[in-house]
TIMINU-639471 format. One record per residue (C-alpha): residue in three letters; x, y, z. Coordinates in steps of 0.5 Angstrom, whole numbers, plus 500, padded with zeros to 3 digits. Last residue first. Layout:
<"ALA"; <X; Y; Z>>
...
END
This chain:
<"UNK"; <381; 469; 525>>
<"UNK"; <387; 468; 521>>
<"UNK"; <384; 468; 514>>
<"UNK"; <379; 473; 513>>
<"UNK"; <382; 478; 517>>
<"UNK"; <389; 476; 514>>
<"UNK"; <386; 477; 507>>
<"UNK"; <383; 484; 509>>
<"UNK"; <389; 487; 512>>
<"UNK"; <393; 484; 506>>
<"UNK"; <388; 487; 500>>
<"UNK"; <389; 494; 501>>
<"UNK"; <396; 495; 502>>
<"UNK"; <397; 490; 497>>
<"UNK"; <393; 494; 491>>
<"UNK"; <398; 500; 492>>
<"UNK"; <404; 496; 493>>
<"UNK"; <402; 492; 487>>
<"UNK"; <401; 498; 483>>
<"UNK"; <408; 501; 484>>
<"UNK"; <412; 494; 483>>
<"UNK"; <407; 493; 477>>
<"UNK"; <409; 499; 473>>
<"UNK"; <417; 498; 475>>
<"UNK"; <416; 491; 472>>
<"UNK"; <413; 494; 466>>
<"UNK"; <418; 499; 464>>
<"UNK"; <424; 493; 466>>
<"UNK"; <421; 488; 461>>
<"UNK"; <421; 494; 456>>
<"UNK"; <428; 495; 457>>
<"UNK"; <431; 488; 457>>
<"UNK"; <435; 483; 461>>
<"UNK"; <438; 488; 466>>
<"UNK"; <432; 492; 466>>
<"UNK"; <428; 486; 469>>
<"UNK"; <434; 485; 474>>
<"UNK"; <433; 492; 477>>
<"UNK"; <425; 490; 477>>
<"UNK"; <426; 484; 481>>
<"UNK"; <430; 488; 486>>
<"UNK"; <425; 493; 486>>
<"UNK"; <419; 489; 487>>
<"UNK"; <419; 481; 487>>
<"UNK"; <413; 478; 485>>
<"UNK"; <409; 484; 482>>
<"UNK"; <415; 487; 478>>
<"UNK"; <417; 480; 476>>
<"UNK"; <410; 478; 473>>
<"UNK"; <410; 485; 469>>
<"UNK"; <417; 484; 466>>
<"UNK"; <416; 477; 464>>
<"UNK"; <409; 479; 461>>
<"UNK"; <412; 486; 457>>
<"UNK"; <418; 482; 455>>
<"UNK"; <413; 477; 451>>
<"UNK"; <417; 471; 450>>
<"UNK"; <414; 466; 455>>
<"UNK"; <416; 459; 453>>
<"UNK"; <415; 457; 461>>
<"UNK"; <422; 454; 461>>
<"UNK"; <425; 461; 459>>
<"UNK"; <420; 465; 464>>
<"UNK"; <423; 460; 469>>
<"UNK"; <430; 461; 467>>
<"UNK"; <429; 469; 467>>
<"UNK"; <425; 469; 473>>
<"UNK"; <429; 465; 478>>
<"UNK"; <435; 469; 480>>
<"UNK"; <431; 476; 481>>
<"UNK"; <425; 473; 484>>
<"UNK"; <430; 469; 489>>
<"UNK"; <433; 476; 491>>
<"UNK"; <426; 480; 491>>
<"UNK"; <423; 475; 496>>
<"UNK"; <429; 475; 500>>
<"UNK"; <429; 482; 501>>
<"UNK"; <422; 483; 502>>
<"UNK"; <423; 477; 508>>
<"UNK"; <428; 481; 511>>
<"UNK"; <424; 487; 511>>
<"UNK"; <418; 484; 514>>
<"UNK"; <422; 481; 520>>
<"UNK"; <424; 488; 521>>
<"UNK"; <417; 490; 521>>
<"UNK"; <415; 485; 526>>
<"UNK"; <407; 485; 526>>
<"UNK"; <402; 490; 529>>
<"UNK"; <398; 490; 523>>
<"UNK"; <399; 497; 521>>
<"UNK"; <407; 496; 523>>
<"UNK"; <407; 490; 517>>
<"UNK"; <403; 495; 512>>
<"UNK"; <409; 500; 513>>
<"UNK"; <414; 495; 513>>
<"UNK"; <411; 493; 506>>
<"UNK"; <411; 500; 504>>
<"UNK"; <418; 501; 505>>
<"UNK"; <421; 495; 503>>
<"UNK"; <418; 494; 496>>
<"UNK"; <412; 489; 495>>
<"UNK"; <412; 482; 495>>
<"UNK"; <413; 480; 502>>
<"UNK"; <406; 484; 505>>
<"UNK"; <404; 477; 508>>
<"UNK"; <410; 475; 511>>
<"UNK"; <410; 479; 518>>
<"UNK"; <403; 477; 519>>
<"UNK"; <405; 470; 518>>
<"UNK"; <410; 471; 523>>
<"UNK"; <406; 474; 528>>
<"UNK"; <401; 468; 528>>
<"UNK"; <406; 463; 529>>
<"UNK"; <408; 458; 524>>
<"UNK"; <404; 452; 523>>
<"UNK"; <407; 449; 517>>
<"UNK"; <400; 450; 514>>
<"UNK"; <399; 457; 516>>
<"UNK"; <405; 459; 513>>
<"UNK"; <403; 456; 506>>
<"UNK"; <396; 459; 507>>
<"UNK"; <399; 466; 508>>
<"UNK"; <405; 466; 503>>
<"UNK"; <400; 463; 498>>
<"UNK"; <394; 468; 499>>
<"UNK"; <399; 474; 499>>
<"UNK"; <402; 473; 493>>
<"UNK"; <396; 470; 489>>
<"UNK"; <392; 476; 491>>
<"UNK"; <397; 481; 488>>
<"UNK"; <398; 476; 482>>
<"UNK"; <391; 476; 480>>
<"UNK"; <389; 483; 481>>
<"UNK"; <395; 485; 477>>
<"UNK"; <394; 481; 472>>
<"UNK"; <387; 483; 471>>
<"UNK"; <390; 490; 471>>
<"UNK"; <396; 489; 466>>
<"UNK"; <391; 485; 461>>
<"UNK"; <387; 491; 461>>
<"UNK"; <392; 496; 460>>
<"UNK"; <396; 493; 455>>
<"UNK"; <395; 498; 449>>
<"UNK"; <397; 504; 454>>
<"UNK"; <403; 501; 456>>
<"UNK"; <406; 500; 449>>
<"UNK"; <404; 508; 448>>
<"UNK"; <407; 510; 454>>
<"UNK"; <414; 507; 452>>
<"UNK"; <418; 513; 453>>
<"UNK"; <414; 516; 459>>
<"UNK"; <415; 509; 462>>
<"UNK"; <423; 510; 461>>
<"UNK"; <423; 516; 464>>
<"UNK"; <418; 515; 470>>
<"UNK"; <423; 510; 473>>
<"UNK"; <427; 516; 475>>
<"UNK"; <422; 517; 481>>
<"UNK"; <424; 510; 484>>
<"UNK"; <432; 512; 483>>
<"UNK"; <430; 519; 486>>
<"UNK"; <427; 515; 492>>
<"UNK"; <432; 510; 493>>
<"UNK"; <438; 515; 493>>
<"UNK"; <436; 516; 500>>
<"UNK"; <438; 509; 502>>
<"UNK"; <445; 510; 498>>
<"UNK"; <446; 516; 502>>
<"UNK"; <445; 511; 509>>
<"UNK"; <451; 508; 508>>
<"UNK"; <455; 511; 513>>
<"UNK"; <450; 512; 519>>
<"UNK"; <448; 505; 516>>
<"UNK"; <454; 501; 518>>
<"UNK"; <455; 504; 525>>
<"UNK"; <447; 502; 526>>
<"UNK"; <449; 495; 523>>
<"UNK"; <454; 494; 528>>
<"UNK"; <461; 493; 526>>
<"UNK"; <465; 487; 529>>
<"UNK"; <470; 488; 524>>
<"UNK"; <469; 480; 522>>
<"UNK"; <462; 481; 523>>
<"UNK"; <461; 487; 519>>
<"UNK"; <465; 484; 513>>
<"UNK"; <461; 478; 513>>
<"UNK"; <455; 482; 512>>
<"UNK"; <458; 486; 507>>
<"UNK"; <460; 480; 503>>
<"UNK"; <453; 477; 504>>
<"UNK"; <449; 483; 502>>
<"UNK"; <454; 485; 496>>
<"UNK"; <453; 477; 493>>
<"UNK"; <445; 478; 493>>
<"UNK"; <445; 485; 490>>
<"UNK"; <450; 483; 485>>
<"UNK"; <446; 477; 482>>
<"UNK"; <451; 472; 479>>
<"UNK"; <446; 466; 480>>
<"UNK"; <442; 469; 475>>
<"UNK"; <448; 470; 470>>
<"UNK"; <448; 477; 467>>
<"UNK"; <453; 475; 462>>
<"UNK"; <458; 472; 467>>
<"UNK"; <463; 478; 466>>
<"UNK"; <457; 483; 467>>
<"UNK"; <455; 479; 474>>
<"UNK"; <463; 479; 476>>
<"UNK"; <463; 487; 474>>
<"UNK"; <456; 488; 478>>
<"UNK"; <460; 484; 484>>
<"UNK"; <466; 489; 484>>
<"UNK"; <462; 495; 483>>
<"UNK"; <457; 493; 489>>
<"UNK"; <463; 492; 493>>
<"UNK"; <466; 498; 492>>
<"UNK"; <459; 502; 493>>
<"UNK"; <458; 499; 500>>
<"UNK"; <465; 499; 502>>
<"UNK"; <465; 507; 500>>
<"UNK"; <459; 508; 504>>
<"UNK"; <461; 504; 510>>
<"UNK"; <468; 508; 510>>
<"UNK"; <464; 515; 509>>
<"UNK"; <462; 515; 516>>
<"UNK"; <469; 517; 518>>
<"UNK"; <475; 515; 522>>
<"UNK"; <477; 509; 517>>
<"UNK"; <476; 513; 511>>
<"UNK"; <482; 518; 513>>
<"UNK"; <486; 513; 515>>
<"UNK"; <485; 509; 509>>
<"UNK"; <486; 515; 504>>
<"UNK"; <493; 516; 508>>
<"UNK"; <495; 509; 506>>
<"UNK"; <493; 510; 499>>
<"UNK"; <497; 516; 498>>
<"UNK"; <503; 513; 502>>
<"UNK"; <503; 507; 498>>
<"UNK"; <500; 500; 500>>
END
């Protein structure tokens, strides 16, 4: 390590910017590996960034609070990044309007399926009531899911973990699953992953095809609204 690198390390190690640097550097490396594998599903950069940073925190004995104090700028950028989805949506507005009816039908069916499947499976395996409530909104973006979880007096932290795992699993299996099912319409592929796997799935959809990413972003936004209405009704009817 030369003098300049050592000075940079000394500065960063005493600043919250260390964790922002670690986060961005880790993602840059994992994204490069994903590109090198031609975006293979198992090389998902989000998945590998999580375990690498988690291992780094454990090795260095760093608390999540300390980490988040430095990396919260990434969290802040989630808002502008979500708003930026409106740009490709506007560019593809004619294609979106032409598919509005099947989109609405798919939205309702997909949202109900996502909620019922996890609630019924959780009940079948005898999971505690609080866990089922925490899992119910797992298919929407973390901010909305945690809000739904709080309104149900569930555990928002557990909900956040289930949301991330759902998104990663969806991003990994969507391409092989759609290829296996011979679904070649990128509108359908994107809309499906947006409903099931929210933002992480949408990021994966944009990697595969821009049209898929546009429809995934629409599905993610609409599913957040529909799920926030359906989850309280579903848990009331199913968990009496």
